[in-house]
KOLGU-4560 file (N, C-alpha, C; in nm, 3 decimals, padded with zeros to 5 digits):
<recs>
<n_xx: 11.122 n_yy: 08.191 n_zz: 10.991 ca_xx: 11.234 ca_yy: 08.152 ca_zz: 10.908 c_xx: 11.347 c_yy: 08.250 c_zz: 10.930 mol: A seq: 1 type: MET>
<n_xx: 11.466 n_yy: 08.201 n_zz: 10.945 ca_xx: 11.583 ca_yy: 08.284 ca_zz: 10.961 c_xx: 11.667 c_yy: 08.273 c_zz: 10.835 mol: A seq: 2 type: ASN>
<n_xx: 11.705 n_yy: 08.384 n_zz: 10.780 ca_xx: 11.785 ca_yy: 08.385 ca_zz: 10.658 c_xx: 11.926 c_yy: 08.433 c_zz: 10.690 mol: A seq: 3 type: ALA>
<n_xx: 12.020 n_yy: 08.342 n_zz: 10.703 ca_xx: 12.158 ca_yy: 08.381 ca_zz: 10.739 c_xx: 12.217 c_yy: 08.477 c_zz: 10.637 mol: A seq: 4 type: PRO>
<n_xx: 12.278 n_yy: 08.583 n_zz: 10.686 ca_xx: 12.344 ca_yy: 08.678 ca_zz: 10.598 c_xx: 12.252 c_yy: 08.778 c_zz: 10.531 mol: A seq: 5 type: GLY>
<n_xx: 12.124 n_yy: 08.772 n_zz: 10.563 ca_xx: 12.029 ca_yy: 08.865 ca_zz: 10.503 c_xx: 11.982 c_yy: 08.962 c_zz: 10.611 mol: A seq: 6 type: VAL>
<n_xx: 11.998 n_yy: 09.092 n_zz: 10.585 ca_xx: 11.958 ca_yy: 09.193 ca_zz: 10.682 c_xx: 11.808 c_yy: 09.197 c_zz: 10.700 mol: A seq: 7 type: GLY>
<n_xx: 11.766 n_yy: 09.248 n_zz: 10.813 ca_xx: 11.624 ca_yy: 09.254 ca_zz: 10.846 c_xx: 11.537 c_yy: 09.321 c_zz: 10.740 mol: A seq: 8 type: GLU>
<n_xx: 11.582 n_yy: 09.432 n_zz: 10.679 ca_xx: 11.496 ca_yy: 09.494 ca_zz: 10.578 c_xx: 11.466 c_yy: 09.404 c_zz: 10.458 mol: A seq: 9 type: PRO>
<n_xx: 11.549 n_yy: 09.305 n_zz: 10.434 ca_xx: 11.529 ca_yy: 09.218 ca_zz: 10.319 c_xx: 11.460 c_yy: 09.087 c_zz: 10.356 mol: A seq: 10 type: PHE>
<n_xx: 11.431 n_yy: 09.066 n_zz: 10.483 ca_xx: 11.366 ca_yy: 08.942 ca_zz: 10.527 c_xx: 11.235 c_yy: 08.914 c_zz: 10.454 mol: A seq: 11 type: SER>
<n_xx: 11.148 n_yy: 09.013 n_zz: 10.432 ca_xx: 11.023 ca_yy: 08.982 ca_zz: 10.359 c_xx: 11.048 c_yy: 08.925 c_zz: 10.220 mol: A seq: 12 type: PRO>
<n_xx: 11.155 n_yy: 08.970 n_zz: 10.157 ca_xx: 11.186 ca_yy: 08.918 ca_zz: 10.024 c_xx: 11.225 c_yy: 08.771 c_zz: 10.030 mol: A seq: 13 type: LEU>
<n_xx: 11.302 n_yy: 08.737 n_zz: 10.132 ca_xx: 11.344 ca_yy: 08.598 ca_zz: 10.150 c_xx: 11.224 c_yy: 08.512 c_zz: 10.187 mol: A seq: 14 type: VAL>
<n_xx: 11.131 n_yy: 08.569 n_zz: 10.261 ca_xx: 11.013 ca_yy: 08.495 ca_zz: 10.306 c_xx: 10.904 c_yy: 08.493 c_zz: 10.199 mol: A seq: 15 type: LEU>
<n_xx: 10.936 n_yy: 08.537 n_zz: 10.081 ca_xx: 10.848 ca_yy: 08.532 ca_zz: 09.965 c_xx: 10.724 c_yy: 08.619 c_zz: 09.979 mol: A seq: 16 type: GLU>
<n_xx: 10.743 n_yy: 08.737 n_zz: 10.034 ca_xx: 10.632 ca_yy: 08.832 ca_zz: 10.039 c_xx: 10.597 c_yy: 08.873 c_zz: 09.897 mol: A seq: 17 type: ALA>
<n_xx: 10.471 n_yy: 08.893 n_zz: 09.872 ca_xx: 10.428 ca_yy: 08.932 ca_zz: 09.738 c_xx: 10.479 c_yy: 09.070 c_zz: 09.699 mol: A seq: 18 type: GLY>
<n_xx: 10.479 n_yy: 09.161 n_zz: 09.796 ca_xx: 10.524 ca_yy: 09.298 ca_zz: 09.772 c_xx: 10.588 c_yy: 09.352 c_zz: 09.899 mol: A seq: 19 type: ARG>
<n_xx: 10.680 n_yy: 09.443 n_zz: 09.882 ca_xx: 10.746 ca_yy: 09.507 ca_zz: 09.996 c_xx: 10.752 c_yy: 09.656 c_zz: 09.969 mol: A seq: 20 type: VAL>
<n_xx: 10.710 n_yy: 09.736 n_zz: 10.067 ca_xx: 10.720 ca_yy: 09.880 ca_zz: 10.057 c_xx: 10.826 c_yy: 09.925 c_zz: 10.156 mol: A seq: 21 type: LEU>
<n_xx: 10.933 n_yy: 09.986 n_zz: 10.108 ca_xx: 11.044 ca_yy: 10.027 ca_zz: 10.194 c_xx: 11.098 c_yy: 10.160 c_zz: 10.146 mol: A seq: 22 type: ALA>
<n_xx: 11.165 n_yy: 10.229 n_zz: 10.235 ca_xx: 11.227 ca_yy: 10.356 ca_zz: 10.202 c_xx: 11.377 c_yy: 10.337 c_zz: 10.186 mol: A seq: 23 type: SER>
<n_xx: 11.435 n_yy: 10.413 n_zz: 10.097 ca_xx: 11.579 ca_yy: 10.409 ca_zz: 10.077 c_xx: 11.650 c_yy: 10.523 c_zz: 10.148 mol: A seq: 24 type: LEU>
<n_xx: 11.574 n_yy: 10.607 n_zz: 10.217 ca_xx: 11.632 ca_yy: 10.721 ca_zz: 10.285 c_xx: 11.558 c_yy: 10.742 c_zz: 10.417 mol: A seq: 25 type: TRP>
<n_xx: 11.616 n_yy: 10.819 n_zz: 10.510 ca_xx: 11.549 ca_yy: 10.846 ca_zz: 10.638 c_xx: 11.417 c_yy: 10.921 c_zz: 10.617 mol: A seq: 26 type: PRO>
<n_xx: 11.317 n_yy: 10.887 n_zz: 10.695 ca_xx: 11.188 ca_yy: 10.953 ca_zz: 10.687 c_xx: 11.141 c_yy: 10.994 c_zz: 10.826 mol: A seq: 27 type: VAL>
<n_xx: 11.056 n_yy: 11.096 n_zz: 10.831 ca_xx: 11.000 ca_yy: 11.139 ca_zz: 10.959 c_xx: 10.889 c_yy: 11.043 c_zz: 11.001 mol: A seq: 28 type: GLN>
<n_xx: 10.884 n_yy: 11.009 n_zz: 11.128 ca_xx: 10.786 ca_yy: 10.912 ca_zz: 11.178 c_xx: 10.643 c_yy: 10.954 c_zz: 11.150 mol: A seq: 29 type: ASP>
<n_xx: 10.607 n_yy: 11.078 n_zz: 11.181 ca_xx: 10.467 ca_yy: 11.122 ca_zz: 11.164 c_xx: 10.428 c_yy: 11.125 c_zz: 11.017 mol: A seq: 30 type: ARG>
<n_xx: 10.516 n_yy: 11.176 n_zz: 10.934 ca_xx: 10.485 ca_yy: 11.181 ca_zz: 10.791 c_xx: 10.468 c_yy: 11.041 c_zz: 10.734 mol: A seq: 31 type: ALA>
<n_xx: 10.550 n_yy: 10.949 n_zz: 10.779 ca_xx: 10.540 ca_yy: 10.810 ca_zz: 10.733 c_xx: 10.409 c_yy: 10.747 c_zz: 10.781 mol: A seq: 32 type: THR>
<n_xx: 10.371 n_yy: 10.776 n_zz: 10.904 ca_xx: 10.245 ca_yy: 10.722 ca_zz: 10.957 c_xx: 10.127 c_yy: 10.770 c_zz: 10.874 mol: A seq: 33 type: ALA>
<n_xx: 10.125 n_yy: 10.898 n_zz: 10.839 ca_xx: 10.016 ca_yy: 10.953 ca_zz: 10.758 c_xx: 10.014 c_yy: 10.887 c_zz: 10.620 mol: A seq: 34 type: VAL>
<n_xx: 10.131 n_yy: 10.875 n_zz: 10.559 ca_xx: 10.142 ca_yy: 10.811 ca_zz: 10.428 c_xx: 10.089 c_yy: 10.668 c_zz: 10.432 mol: A seq: 35 type: LEU>
<n_xx: 10.130 n_yy: 10.591 n_zz: 10.531 ca_xx: 10.089 ca_yy: 10.451 ca_zz: 10.540 c_xx: 09.941 c_yy: 10.437 c_zz: 10.572 mol: A seq: 36 type: MET>
<n_xx: 09.887 n_yy: 10.525 n_zz: 10.656 ca_xx: 09.743 ca_yy: 10.521 ca_zz: 10.686 c_xx: 09.662 c_yy: 10.541 c_zz: 10.559 mol: A seq: 37 type: GLU>
<n_xx: 09.701 n_yy: 10.641 n_zz: 10.481 ca_xx: 09.628 ca_yy: 10.670 ca_zz: 10.358 c_xx: 09.646 c_yy: 10.559 c_zz: 10.254 mol: A seq: 38 type: GLN>
<n_xx: 09.767 n_yy: 10.506 n_zz: 10.245 ca_xx: 09.794 ca_yy: 10.395 ca_zz: 10.154 c_xx: 09.706 c_yy: 10.276 c_zz: 10.188 mol: A seq: 39 type: PHE>
<n_xx: 09.705 n_yy: 10.234 n_zz: 10.315 ca_xx: 09.629 ca_yy: 10.115 ca_zz: 10.355 c_xx: 09.478 c_yy: 10.134 c_zz: 10.346 mol: A seq: 40 type: TYR>
<n_xx: 09.430 n_yy: 10.256 n_zz: 10.366 ca_xx: 09.286 ca_yy: 10.281 ca_zz: 10.349 c_xx: 09.244 c_yy: 10.247 c_zz: 10.206 mol: A seq: 41 type: LYS>
<n_xx: 09.323 n_yy: 10.288 n_zz: 10.112 ca_xx: 09.291 ca_yy: 10.262 ca_zz: 09.971 c_xx: 09.317 c_yy: 10.116 c_zz: 09.933 mol: A seq: 42 type: ARG>
<n_xx: 09.428 n_yy: 10.063 n_zz: 09.980 ca_xx: 09.466 ca_yy: 09.925 ca_zz: 09.948 c_xx: 09.365 c_yy: 09.825 c_zz: 10.007 mol: A seq: 43 type: TYR>
<n_xx: 09.316 n_yy: 09.855 n_zz: 10.127 ca_xx: 09.222 ca_yy: 09.764 ca_zz: 10.195 c_xx: 09.089 c_yy: 09.750 c_zz: 10.122 mol: A seq: 44 type: ALA>
<n_xx: 09.053 n_yy: 09.851 n_zz: 10.044 ca_xx: 08.926 ca_yy: 09.842 ca_zz: 09.970 c_xx: 08.947 c_yy: 09.797 c_zz: 09.826 mol: A seq: 45 type: VAL>
<n_xx: 09.067 n_yy: 09.750 n_zz: 09.796 ca_xx: 09.090 ca_yy: 09.688 ca_zz: 09.666 c_xx: 09.170 c_yy: 09.767 c_zz: 09.564 mol: A seq: 46 type: GLY>
<n_xx: 09.221 n_yy: 09.883 n_zz: 09.604 ca_xx: 09.302 ca_yy: 09.961 ca_zz: 09.509 c_xx: 09.432 c_yy: 09.888 c_zz: 09.479 mol: A seq: 47 type: ALA>
<n_xx: 09.477 n_yy: 09.899 n_zz: 09.356 ca_xx: 09.608 ca_yy: 09.847 ca_zz: 09.318 c_xx: 09.713 c_yy: 09.914 c_zz: 09.407 mol: A seq: 48 type: ASP>
<n_xx: 09.815 n_yy: 09.841 n_zz: 09.454 ca_xx: 09.916 ca_yy: 09.900 ca_zz: 09.543 c_xx: 09.981 c_yy: 10.026 c_zz: 09.485 mol: A seq: 49 type: PRO>
<n_xx: 10.012 n_yy: 10.026 n_zz: 09.358 ca_xx: 10.074 ca_yy: 10.144 ca_zz: 09.296 c_xx: 09.980 c_yy: 10.263 c_zz: 09.295 mol: A seq: 50 type: GLY>
<n_xx: 09.854 n_yy: 10.238 n_zz: 09.268 ca_xx: 09.753 ca_yy: 10.345 ca_zz: 09.267 c_xx: 09.732 c_yy: 10.398 c_zz: 09.409 mol: A seq: 51 type: VAL>
<n_xx: 09.723 n_yy: 10.306 n_zz: 09.505 ca_xx: 09.703 ca_yy: 10.346 ca_zz: 09.645 c_xx: 09.819 c_yy: 10.430 c_zz: 09.695 mol: A seq: 52 type: ALA>
<n_xx: 09.940 n_yy: 10.395 n_zz: 09.658 ca_xx: 10.057 ca_yy: 10.472 ca_zz: 09.701 c_xx: 10.061 c_yy: 10.607 c_zz: 09.631 mol: A seq: 53 type: LEU>
<n_xx: 10.031 n_yy: 10.611 n_zz: 09.503 ca_xx: 10.033 ca_yy: 10.736 ca_zz: 09.429 c_xx: 09.927 c_yy: 10.834 c_zz: 09.481 mol: A seq: 54 type: ALA>
<n_xx: 09.816 n_yy: 10.783 n_zz: 09.532 ca_xx: 09.709 ca_yy: 10.869 ca_zz: 09.583 c_xx: 09.734 c_yy: 10.918 c_zz: 09.725 mol: A seq: 55 type: ALA>
<n_xx: 09.826 n_yy: 10.855 n_zz: 09.796 ca_xx: 09.856 ca_yy: 10.895 ca_zz: 09.934 c_xx: 09.938 c_yy: 11.023 c_zz: 09.933 mol: A seq: 56 type: ALA>
<n_xx: 09.916 n_yy: 11.110 n_zz: 10.032 ca_xx: 09.992 ca_yy: 11.237 ca_zz: 10.036 c_xx: 10.139 c_yy: 11.211 c_zz: 10.066 mol: A seq: 57 type: PRO>
<n_xx: 10.225 n_yy: 11.280 n_zz: 09.993 ca_xx: 10.371 ca_yy: 11.265 ca_zz: 10.018 c_xx: 10.432 c_yy: 11.397 c_zz: 10.050 mol: A seq: 58 type: MET>
</recs>
């Protein structure tokens, strides 16, 4: 689906994604990779997204 006038970062919202995790500021690639790995490990086994993110190292 193409959403005219909507920037790429907002495409998941237009495509009706249930949740979107995005940064509002520049982040380091390695630090982000570690954060996302830890987040998804917890989320994949059923943790609430907010709990999984709060438990990931920042």
